[in-house]
C-alpha positions as CSV (number, residue, x, y, z in Angstrom):
1,M,-2.0,-49.5,12.8
2,S,-2.2,-47.4,15.7
3,E,-5.3,-46.2,16.7
4,V,-3.9,-42.6,16.8
5,F,-3.0,-43.1,12.8
6,V,-6.6,-44.0,12.1
7,E,-7.9,-41.0,14.0
8,V,-5.2,-38.7,12.4
9,A,-5.5,-40.0,9.2
10,G,-9.5,-40.1,9.5
11,L,-9.3,-36.0,10.2
12,V,-7.0,-35.5,7.6
13,G,-9.5,-37.1,4.8
14,Q,-12.0,-34.6,6.4
15,V,-10.0,-31.5,5.8
16,T,-8.9,-32.5,2.4
17,D,-12.1,-34.5,1.1
18,L,-9.7,-37.3,0.3
19,P,-10.9,-41.1,1.3
20,V,-9.2,-42.2,4.1
21,E,-7.9,-45.1,2.2
22,E,-5.7,-43.1,-0.1
23,I,-3.8,-41.7,3.5
24,S,-0.5,-43.0,4.6
25,A,2.0,-42.4,6.6
26,D,4.5,-41.5,4.1
27,S,1.3,-39.3,2.7
28,R,3.0,-35.7,2.5
29,F,1.0,-33.0,3.0
30,D,2.5,-30.8,0.7
31,S,1.3,-33.4,-2.2
32,L,-2.1,-33.8,-0.7
33,A,-5.0,-32.7,-2.9
34,N,-6.9,-29.7,-1.5
35,W,-3.9,-28.9,0.9
36,T,-3.7,-25.3,1.8
37,S,-2.7,-23.2,4.8
38,Y,-6.5,-23.3,5.8
39,E,-6.8,-26.8,5.7
40,A,-3.5,-27.1,7.8
41,L,-5.4,-25.1,10.9
42,R,-8.2,-26.8,10.6
43,L,-6.5,-30.1,11.1
44,L,-4.7,-28.7,13.7
45,T,-8.2,-27.6,15.4
46,G,-9.3,-31.1,14.9
47,I,-6.3,-32.5,16.4
48,E,-6.1,-30.5,19.5
49,Q,-9.9,-31.0,20.1
50,R,-9.8,-34.9,19.4
51,F,-6.8,-35.6,21.2
52,S,-7.1,-33.0,24.1
53,V,-3.3,-31.9,23.3
54,R,-1.7,-28.9,22.4
55,L,1.0,-28.7,19.6
56,D,3.6,-26.2,19.2
57,L,2.4,-24.5,16.0
58,Q,6.0,-24.0,14.5
59,E,6.6,-27.4,15.2
60,Y,3.3,-28.5,13.7
61,F,4.0,-26.4,10.5
62,A,7.5,-27.8,9.8
63,L,5.9,-31.6,9.8
64,K,6.2,-33.0,6.5
65,D,4.1,-36.0,6.3
66,V,1.1,-38.2,8.3
67,G,3.3,-40.3,10.2
68,G,5.2,-37.1,11.6
69,L,2.5,-35.4,12.8
70,V,1.2,-39.3,14.4
71,A,4.2,-39.2,16.4
72,A,3.8,-35.7,17.6
73,V,0.2,-36.3,18.5
74,S,1.5,-39.9,20.3
75,S,4.2,-37.2,22.2
76,A,2.0,-34.6,23.1
77,Q,-0.4,-37.4,24.8
78,V,2.5,-38.7,27.1
79,K,3.3,-35.3,28.6
80,P,2.3,-34.2,32.0
């Protein structure tokens, strides 16, 4: 399990009030309890602050699961 995944899962848990143990790479955002557009924006803000990255808003909202978000964050970290 990567450090990025652990951090992202923790942030997802914070915004949804779900135990981090219940969040996997395959967890789909649309099936998470308490998932709304407000939580999606809170997560985006948390991700950008924690990782010092800027994610494209359209690409972010197109992500379907936690694994896709981890990949997007990892990719954004390596860009100059």
